[in-house]
Residue, then its C-alpha position, 0 to 999 in steps of 0.5 A: m417504637k417509642t416508649s411512653a413516659p409511664g412505660r419508661t418510668c416503670g422500666i426505670s423503677l423496675l431497673l432500680l429495684l433489680l439493682l437494689a436487690a442485686l446490690h443487697m445480695t452482693t453486699a451480703r455475699k461479699n460480707d459472707i466470704d471474707i478475703y483476709s489475706l491476698t499476696v502477690d509474689s513475683k520474682v524476675s530473674s534474668r527476665f524470667a518471671h515466676t509469679v505466685v498469687t495466694s488468696r486466703v478466705v473464710n466463710k463468715a456466714d451460717t450457711m454454705q457459700k460459694a467462694t470465687f478465686q479470680v486472677e488475670l494473668p499475662r497472655r504470654a504466661f504459662i500457668t504452672n500450678f494451682s491448688m486449693i487447701i480446704e479444711g486442711v485437705t489439698y486439691p491440686g491441679i493436675i496437668k495432662k495431655k489435652a486429649a486425656a482431659q477431654e473426659q472431665y471437660s465433656a462431663a462438666v459441659a454435660r452438667g451445664e457448667s462452664a468447664g473452662l477455667v481460663k478465658a481471654a480477657g483484655r488485650k494482654t491478659e487471660q482470666f483464671q477463675v474457679s469457684v468452690s463451696v465453703a462450709p460455715a466458718a471454714k477457710v480456703t487457701f487458693e494459690l496460682v503460679y504462672e511463669e513468663l519470659l519478659k519480652r523486650h519491646l521498644g527498649a523495655y521489659e514490662l511486667l504486668l500485674k492485675v490488682q482486683p481484690q473486689q473488697l477490702v483486704k486486711h493483709l494485702q501485699m505485693d512484692i516484686h524482686i528483680f535480679e539482672p546481672q547486666g545491671i538495671s539501666f532504668l526502672e519505672t512503675e505505673s498504676t491505673f488505680m494509685t492515689n496519693e494516699l496509696a502512694d505511701a504504701l508503695t516503696v521502690s528500692q534499687n541498686k546496680t543489679k537488683a530492685h525490690i518493689q513493694f505495695k502494702p496498703m493498709l485498710s484505710q488506704q484501700k477505701s474509696s473516698g467516703q465509701q467502704d469499697t476498695v479503690l484497688d482495681g486496675n493494672f500495676i506495671v513495672r518497666y525496666d531495661v538493662n545495661r548493654t554494650s556493643s559486644g556479642g551480648s550477655i551469656q548467663i549460666e545457672n544450674g547447668y543451663f545457659v541463656h544468651y541475650f543479644a541486643p548490641e548498642g550503637l549499630p546503624t539502621i539498615p535502609k529499608n524498602v517498604i510497601f504498605v498494602i491497605d485494605k479499603s473494602s466496605s467493612m473498613s468504612g467509618r472509624k477504621m478507615q479514618q484511624t488507618r489514614e491517620a496512622l499511615i500519615k504519621i508512619l509516612d512522616d517517620l520514614s527515613p530519607n534513606d528508605q524507599f516506599n510505595l502504597i497499595s490500596f485494595s478492595g475488589d481490585a488493587a491500585q498502586w500509588k506509584p509504578l515503582l518504589v520511590p525514595a522517602s524524600a520530603e516531596n514524595v512523603n507529602q504526596a503520599r500523605s495526600y494520597a493516604a488522606g484520600i483513600q475511601a472504603h468500598g467494595g470487596t476484599d482481594i488479599n491475594h491480588a494485592v499482596l502479589m502486586a506488592v511482591q511484583l513491585l519489589n521483584s521489579a525494583k530488584q531486576e531493574e537494580l533500583m533496590p540498593e544493596g544491603t537494604v531490607s525489604l518489608i511488606i506490611l499488610l493491613t486488613d479487617g476481613d477474610p478474602t471475598m473476591g479473587e482467590t478466596n481459599p486461604a490455603r491457596i493464598q498462603r501457598n501463592v504468596k509463599e512461592a512468590i516471596d521465596g524467602q526474599y522479603s518479610l511479610f507482616c500482617l495486621g488484622f484489624g478487629f475480630d472479623v478477620s481470621y487471625a490464624f490465616l494471617e499468622k500463617l501468612a506472616l510466619d511463612n514469610g519471615g514476619l509476624a502477625r498482630r491484632i489491631y483492636e478496634d478502639s480509640d487508640s487503634a491508630l496508635q496501635l498501628q504506629d507502635f507496630y510500625q515502630e517495632v519494624a522501622n529500624p532493622l539493625l541486622t539480617a541473617v543473624t546466627f548463633e554458634y556455640p562449641s558443639n562439644v559443650v552445649e546441647e538442646v539449643s533453642q532456635d539459633n538463626f533469625r532473619l532480622l534484628f530490630k532496634g529496641s528488641e532482643i534475641v534470646v537463645a537458651g540451651k543445656l551445658r554438657d556434663q563435661s563442659p569447660d570453664v569458659l563458654s564462648a559464642k559467636v554471633r554472625g550477621q549482616l549490616h548494611m554493606q558488610n558482614i559482622t561477627f560478635q564474640t563473647e564468652s562467660r566463665v561458668a563457675e562465676q556465673e553459677k555463683e552469681f545466681q546462687s547468692p541472691k536469696y529471693i531468686f527462683h532457683s533452677f529458673m534457667e532450666r524452666l526459662w529454656a523449656y518455656l522459650t523452646i515450647q513457645q518457638l515450637l508452637e510458632q514453628m508448628v504454624s508454618a510446618s508441613a504435616t509431617e514436621k508438625q507432628a514431630l514439633e507437637t510431640r516435643a512441645l507436648n513432652l516439654s509441657l508435661h515434664y515442666c507442668f506448663v498449661t500450653p495449647l497442648t495441655s490442660m489442667v484438671v482441677t478436682k473440687p469437693d462440691g457434692g462429691e469430687r467433680s473436675e473442671v479444666a483449665e486450658k490455654p486460650m488461643e487467638t482463634n478462641r478470641e475471635n469466636r468469643h467475639k463473634n458469638f458474644y452472648l452464647g454462653r456469655p458470662y452475666s455478671r456479679l455486681h459490686t460497687t466501686g464508690d464514686r465511680g458508679f457500678r461495675l459488673t464482673g463475670d460470674i453467672y452464665a446466660d445462654s442465647v435463645l434460638t427462635e425460628g433461626r434467630s438468636y435473641r440474646g440477653q443484653a446488659g446496659t443500653s448499647g446493642k454493640i458487641a465488644n471488640d476488646p477495648g482493653r483497660a476500662g477506666p472509671r465511669g463518669p457522670l451522665n452525658s460526660p465523655r466516656p473514658y472508653p467506647d460505648y460498648l461492652t468490654a469482654g467479660e464485663s457490662v456497664l450499667p446506665d450512667m444515670l445511676a452512677p454517683s458523680v465525682p467530687e469536682r474539687m477533689i484533686h489527688g484526694m485533697d479538698l482544695r476548698a477553704k474550710d472554716v474561712p470565708a469562701v475565697a477565689s483561689d487555686s492550688i497555684t497562687g493561693r488567695l486572690g479575693e473573697t467571694k460570696a456564696s454565689g461565687s461572685s467576686t467582691d474585688l469589683p463593685q457589683p452593678a446595681k440591679t435595675a428593673s426592665p422597662p414594661g413590655t421588654t425582656a431583660a438581657v441575659p448576661a453572657p456566661i463568664q468564660a474560663p480563659p485559655v491560660i491562667l499564669t502566676l507572674p513572678g514575684q506576684s503573691v496575689d494576682r494572676l494573668c489571664v491570657d486570651i489567644k486571639h491570633s494563632q497560625g500553626p503550632m505555637n511554642l508556649l514554653s521553652d526552658p533549655d535548663q529545665g529540659i522542657e518544651v511545651t507546644a500547642q495548636y490553638e483554634t481561634e474559631r473554636a477558642q480552644f487548644s486542639w492539642i498541647e504537647v510537653t517534651f522532656k529531655n531527661p527522661q526522653l518523653q513526650v506527652r501529647a494531650s488532645p480532647e479525646h485522650v493523652v498519649v505518652t511516648r517513651n522510646r518510640k512506644n505510645s501509651a494512650y490514657k483516657w481522661k479521668e482514668t486514674l494514672f500514677s507513673v513514677t521514674p527517678s526523674l519524673k512523676m506523672t499522675m492523673d486523678e478522677a477529675g482529669l488533672l494530669l500533673l507532670s512533676s519532679p523535685d527540681r522542675v516546674t510542674i506542668g498540668l493539663l486538664p480537660w475543662d468541661g465548663p464554659g469555654k470548654g477545651l484543654r487547659l494548661l496549668l503551671r506550678d512551682t514557676d520560680r524554678f524557671s531558669s533565666r533562659v525561659g522563653g516562648t509565647l507564655g514563657q516570656f512572662y517569666q522574664d522581667v515583667l514591668w507593670g505600668p500604673p493604672a490608667a487615670a480614667d479607669d483603674s481597671k486598665r494598665t499596661l504590662r511591658v515584657q521584653g520591650l513589648d507593651y500589652s494592654a491589661t484589663r481587670l475582668l471577671k473570669l472562671d478559674y479552671q484550675e480546681g476543675s469544673p464548675g470553676t470559681e469566679i476570679s478577678c484577674w488582669s486579662i491580656e490578648l495575644 
């Protein structure tokens, strides 16, 4: 039913009144509870991270107020301690067996409270939140401690910290200390909130084995532009790797415990036989199917010529692309790409039949000796729903598949979205030597699929076993593994016996493609013990906790595929370790006692993947409504605090909804700043887990000419058509028109006629600053383009820029920048930017602030969407999503004097010897430009300069066509 205009006006007015009221109450609440200190201290010792978050608050109001402590922590982390100090009294969190904490949990539910203190948040995080009433002038100290073993993923370890103070903090400090005895081979930091002002508060120091990252912003640096709110809201990520050799890895020893890291360098990849089993049921229709096709085509391109493969698509029935495995030749891959592009969604879901068909394909190849010796066989299943046809009993499907595979092949299961039972897929995979992964429905779903494939694309060893002298070690964690993949790492930990020798030796056995191999390594106990005693900042006795953490994680994984009898023994051991080392795991709970009106308890439990499914399927049942706080120019944002339940009427559920979208979140992960009305959203148009978004019509616009906090408009001088690359060109009038060219006289239209409306001035695809030119720029229009173009190539700079230009739409469909050192690729499309490092893809939405620093490259993106790739000795390359006339991607070049004499390419040629001919006698707005023996006709035209961002500035430039 359409709403009348008065009704809409009333609704908008009421919404504005509610927002103003909420904003007033929130501002008062924020001013009442003042966070005067917030510190994050993370110590990473030999990959094991021990993080302490401490918040100190004071109630400045005259009445009792509620203080909320909220932290997002990595999903793989275990909480180990929490405490509140209120008026000198400490209220600690007590870790108990989950069943023992059930009484407090039930009592909290009976009071109508949210009993769980921990809930799933984004893709990689969980949220811990606790609130407590604070008397006037009283102070409270909150402290949360959590630990995790950093996992090597595609050649790097990643430490993720969330920075979300939600107000300005007088003392805000983050310290990260890393100690790696093997030596740190590379280190980089990345932030989604950093600005040029905040960058001054970040310091990174590093030597061979140690690194210290400190972030300590002053109050003035925390403020958003022109506002009193904080800009600190997002991720802070540290990535690093360590030095490696071709030996048996590194054994490290501390306080009677050892850890063995194994990821040898220089091993050849084992050829693989891989079958992709793709769900094409009706629920996969639309965007999911499109992204699956896109990812599958890219994955097929990444197959090695030594690999064999096949495709199976299934719904209610299953179909093989080819009757047998085929080599990954160029011809076969092209045919498979065509087949993948034609997969259409329809019908039900028969997982059992499809997976068994894949097993039979591999069995047949083995029987007919079509499977080369020493190869690795993988089945990769992608599905978005539970089985609905054929065999639908999950337990029977798991049994059928396990019996058919019989330990010969590895099965990897990808669950697309939240309509599939992750527990079902996880057991299916773990039963058969693989693993399960959830693919989140979002704009980067295709990249998630590609990243998963890259994890398993390069097997290096099979049947890997670790051997230690039995009289020297005890209580060793898992010591045999089916596969080792490139970019990953195997970790084994254990305890040294009391009478251990001076040297701990180890053998690692495995199978290469056509031979067995044995690695030997040893470690001197006394030397290792001393090495970990010297650094003052490491968390001592960490290795014992590392061993306990690793053992618990492995026991929990083994429980998934264990029999009932085995499961009980595994659970008992994991529970005892969790209680002894005070870890909040799926088997334990932390009971937090609060002094509110008599002592009451709340319970913190580790969220499971199945809880995430239930939360998405029952999105508004007990869903947190939200506390409002402003985020300056980025509009309003809501974060969970107040709870609202659904109302059931005649069997239907009527749910409270925020915003204008009726869609339910599928955990799109990190959300960026909100843009102006009708601008492309930097994230899908549905609500993210644990937050809501107000209509964008209420969001203040972003200053378009602000880049990295610097106002590029001229001050106290006549308006000048200029940009940050070239400086002054010509004076402009207030209207923006250039005074370089004579302005046509205004003429009246003849009676009875309508004056022709002039076409809007367009922004050219590329604007170049020519070498030796202090004023002029060259505007390049591309009229003829077939296939990818090599725009720039400079081997001395180690830079290459390629692009695809669509002449019909007059815009770039993508621009790709490749660096040789560091080996990194940046691919920009109108939708997003994808950065590829070590085969790992990271997607960033336009206008989502980014600040990434490595020793040889700085990558920044501001709220206007300007992405800059720079380093001290290189040309700076900029990419921009231009929204003005002639919209599309744009390329910027700065510091072009750094190009070498070997620069080339469609645009690079203009940075060689350029010769200008004299202006034409009849028309001084035309002249000839000679480059490398070719003549180009150049015409003086008015164009829009896009380099300062929308709406652009009129400039007069020499324009040529390519």
